[in-house]
C-alpha positions in Angstrom: 21.9 -60.0 8.8 21.9 -61.2 5.2 21.4 -58.5 2.5 18.1 -60.1 1.5 16.7 -59.3 4.9 18.1 -55.7 5.1 15.3 -54.2 3.2 12.7 -55.8 5.5 14.6 -54.7 8.6 14.8 -51.1 7.3 11.1 -51.2 6.5 10.3 -52.3 10.0 12.6 -49.7 11.6 10.9 -47.0 9.4 7.4 -48.1 10.2 8.0 -48.0 14.0 9.7 -44.6 14.2 6.5 -42.8 15.2 5.6 -45.3 17.9 9.2 -45.5 19.3 9.3 -41.7 19.5 5.8 -41.8 21.2 7.0 -44.3 23.8 10.2 -42.3 24.5 8.5 -39.0 24.6 5.9 -40.4 27.1 8.7 -41.5 29.3 11.0 -38.4 29.2 8.4 -35.6 28.5 11.1 -33.7 26.6 10.9 -33.6 22.8 14.6 -32.7 22.4 15.7 -35.5 24.7 13.2 -37.9 23.0 14.7 -37.2 19.6 18.2 -37.8 21.0 17.2 -41.0 22.6 15.4 -42.1 19.5 18.6 -41.6 17.5 20.6 -43.6 20.0 17.9 -46.3 19.9 18.1 -46.4 16.1 21.9 -46.8 16.2 21.6 -49.7 18.6 18.8 -51.3 16.6 20.9 -51.0 13.4 24.1 -52.3 15.1 22.2 -55.3 16.5 20.1 -56.0 13.4 21.9 -59.3 12.9 20.4 -60.4 16.3 16.8 -59.7 15.2 14.9 -62.7 13.7 12.4 -61.6 11.0 9.0 -62.9 11.9 9.4 -62.2 15.6 8.0 -59.1 17.3 10.0 -56.1 16.1 7.8 -53.9 18.4 8.7 -55.8 21.5 12.4 -55.9 20.6 12.6 -52.2 19.6 10.5 -51.0 22.6 12.9 -52.9 25.0 15.9 -51.3 23.4 14.2 -47.9 23.6 13.3 -48.5 27.3 16.9 -49.3 28.1 18.0 -46.1 26.3 15.5 -44.1 28.4 16.9 -45.6 31.6 20.5 -44.9 30.4 19.5 -41.3 29.7 17.9 -41.0 33.1 21.1 -42.2 34.8 22.8 -39.2 33.2 20.1 -36.9 34.4 20.1 -38.0 38.0 21.4 -34.5 39.0 18.0 -33.1 38.1 15.7 -33.2 41.1 12.6 -33.6 38.8 13.6 -37.0 37.4 11.3 -40.0 38.0 12.7 -43.0 39.7 13.2 -46.3 37.9 10.1 -47.9 39.4 7.9 -45.1 38.0 9.6 -45.4 34.6 9.1 -49.2 34.6 5.4 -48.7 35.4 5.1 -46.1 32.6 6.7 -48.5 30.2 4.3 -51.2 31.2 1.3 -48.9 30.7 2.6 -47.8 27.3 2.9 -51.4 26.3 -0.6 -52.0 27.4 -1.8 -49.0 25.4 0.1 -50.3 22.3 -1.6 -53.7 22.7 -4.9 -52.0 22.9 -4.1 -49.9 19.9 -3.2 -53.0 17.9 -6.4 -54.8 19.0 -8.6 -51.9 18.0 -6.7 -51.4 14.7 -7.5 -55.0 13.8 -11.1 -54.5 14.6 -11.2 -51.4 12.4 -9.5 -53.3 9.6 -12.1 -56.1 9.9 -14.9 -53.5 9.7 -13.5 -51.7 6.7 -13.2 -55.1 4.9 -16.9 -55.6 5.5 -17.9 -52.4 3.8 -19.4 -52.4 0.3 -16.6 -51.9 -2.3 -17.6 -48.3 -3.2 -17.5 -47.2 0.5 -14.2 -49.1 1.0 -12.7 -47.4 -2.0 -13.8 -44.0 -0.9 -12.5 -44.5 2.6 -9.2 -45.5 1.1 -9.1 -42.5 -1.2 -10.1 -40.0 1.5 -8.3 -41.3 4.6 -5.7 -43.7 3.3 -4.4 -41.4 0.5 -5.6 -38.1 1.9 -7.4 -37.1 -1.3 -9.8 -34.2 -0.9 -13.5 -34.8 -1.4 -13.5 -32.4 -4.3 -10.7 -34.3 -6.1 -12.5 -37.6 -5.5 -15.7 -36.2 -6.9 -13.9 -34.9 -10.0 -12.1 -38.3 -10.5 -15.3 -40.2 -10.2 -17.3 -37.6 -12.2 -19.6 -37.2 -9.3 -20.5 -34.3 -7.0 -18.9 -33.6 -3.7 -22.2 -33.9 -1.7 -22.8 -37.4 -2.9 -19.2 -38.4 -2.0 -19.7 -36.8 1.5 -22.9 -38.8 1.9 -21.3 -42.1 1.0 -18.4 -41.3 3.3 -20.8 -40.4 6.1 -22.6 -43.8 5.7 -19.2 -45.6 5.6 -18.0 -43.9 8.8 -21.4 -44.8 10.5 -21.1 -48.4 9.3 -17.5 -48.6 10.6 -18.4 -47.0 13.9 -21.2 -49.4 14.6 -19.2 -52.4 13.4 -16.3 -51.5 15.7 -18.6 -50.9 18.6 -20.3 -54.3 18.1 -16.9 -56.1 17.8 -15.5 -54.5 20.9 -18.7 -55.3 22.9 -18.4 -59.0 21.7 -14.8 -59.2 22.9 -15.7 -58.0 26.4 
């Protein structure tokens, strides 16, 4: 992979660590093993970075690599009588992929609804939930009081909730 793409690849790898770990953990149900498998997956992803084409689905590619690593780990664990068979693991991978697609779909709907908010509500949502700023700190920064910030956030959450509900009902 050319050096100009390395930063983008590293950013993709970093942004998917939580989801990769979640996938692996859901398949092995052992946090220590999941960490080990994630590290092995990362090594393979990095060693095969030149094979990945930017602009294609990093999620699909990295999940496939992780799935193979889980199966390889399982082969080593076959002595354990409490290990799932490969058919069950494949079904779990399929279900995890469906959940991931559902997550992405709902995330897009949420982003659409946040974009529809009035600017003040959108900014407060960003400050509070995007940056994790406390309500008191937001109020101090805006020279407002915490109760008025809470009220605006409440209205914003209500607007978002109704908007997402409406969008999800439309897509059914």
